[in-house]
N, C-alpha and C positions, 0 to 999 in steps of 0.2 A: 723239457721232458718231465712228465709227472712221476713215472716209475723208473725202472731201469731197462736198458736195452736187452732184448732177448739174446741169449748166447748164440754162438755160431751153430751149435748143435740144434738148439731150439728153432732157429730160423730155417735150418735144413729140413727139420721135421714139418715145418709149416710152409714149405716151398710153394705148394699149390695155392694156399691161402694168400701168400705174399703176391703171387702172380695175379690173383683175382683182385687184390688190393690195388696193385698198379693199374690193372685194367679199368677199375672204377675211376681212375684219374686219367684215362686215355693214354697211358704210357705203355708202349709196346716193348717187347724184349730187346729189339734193336735200340730203341730210345733209352732203355734202362742201361744198356751197356755203354752208350755214349755219355749218359749222365755220370755213371761211375768213373769213367775215364776222364772226362773234361770238367765235371763239376762235382767232385767228391763230397763237398760240404752239403750239396743238395741231396745226394744219395744218403748221407748220414742222417739228414733230417727226415727223409722218407722212412728209414729204418726205425728212427725214434718214434715217429707217428704210428707206424705199424705196431711197434712194441707196446706202446700205450694202449692202442685199441685191443690188442690181445689180452693185456693185463686187465683192462676194464671188463672184458667179457668173462674172464676167469674169476675175477674177484666178485663180480656180480652174483656168481653161482655158488661160491664157497660158503659152506655152512659149518664145517669143522676144521680146526687146526690143532696140531699137537706139537709141543716142544718138549722133548725128552732129553734130559742130561743124566749124568752119573747117578745123582741121588734125588732128582726132582722130575716130576711130570707136570706140565701145564697143558690142560686140556680145555679147548675153547669151543663153545657153541656160539655161532655168530647169527643171532636172531635179527629180525627186522629192525628193532629199536635199540638193542644193546648187545654187548659182548658178555657172555657168561663164562666164568672160569671155575674149573675144579683143579685145585693145586694139590699135588701129592708130594710129600717129602719123606724120604727114607733116612732114618737116623743111624744106619749101620754103614760105617765108612768102607766096609769090605764089599758092599754091594754096588754094582754098576747096572742100572736099569737098561742100558743100551745093549747088554749082552743077554744071550738066552739063559745063562745061569742066573744072572741077576734078576731078570724078569721072572724066572721060575721061582726064585726065592720070594719075590714079591707076591706072586699068586698064592703061595702057601701062607704068607705072613701078613697079608694086607690088613688084618684086623688086630695086629699086635701093637704093643706100645712103641715099637720101633718105626711106626708109620703115622704121620700126621696129615690131616686134610684141612683144606681151607676152601670155602666156596665164596665167590664174589661175583658182582656184575658191575658193568660200567657202561654208561651211555656213550654212543659214538660222538666224536667231535663233529666238525662241519662236514667232513668227507668220510663216509663209512668205508669206502673202498681203500682209501689211503690208510686208515687205521688198520685194516686187515693186512695191507701190504707191509706196513711197519712190523707187524708180528712175524710175517714171513721173512723179512730182512733180518730179524733177530733170531732166526733159526727154526721157526715153526714150519711144519709141512702140512699140506692139505691132506685130509683123510676122509673116510666115510663116517667117522664118529663112533665106531664101535666102543672104544674105551670110554669116551665121554658118556655115552648112553648107558653103559654098564654101571658106571659110578653114579650116574644120575638116579638110576633105579634104586641102588643100594642106599644112597644118602637120604632119599625121601623119607 
């Protein structure tokens, strides 16, 4: 397995897609029930293959990721050839960017001496989707990129 298995909730959300996936392998609903009952390891393998296919599809389309912690924001733009990062660090230990109050403080004080910025870029390794997935595993979430784009305009 290249990525991680989808959660039970994710699999439930993708129920129809999973049925279509099984159908492409000529596995009927009855056969699937028999596989789960008599050959659970095969059922597990099918879930893993399906999960990898879903992840590949999602990661192919991802352009922006954000990883926001108490005092830092890591905003990523995932271009065709490289990952671009805008890193924001708040030097006020009373601020938690994950709260509305903390983010409100940041919006008012983003140009103050209490906020540091770093811009970087890094080429992908052999597998660009795996690089994206690792960022997600480290806590990044997929976004539309509004924060990244806002900072990108300001930093220019």
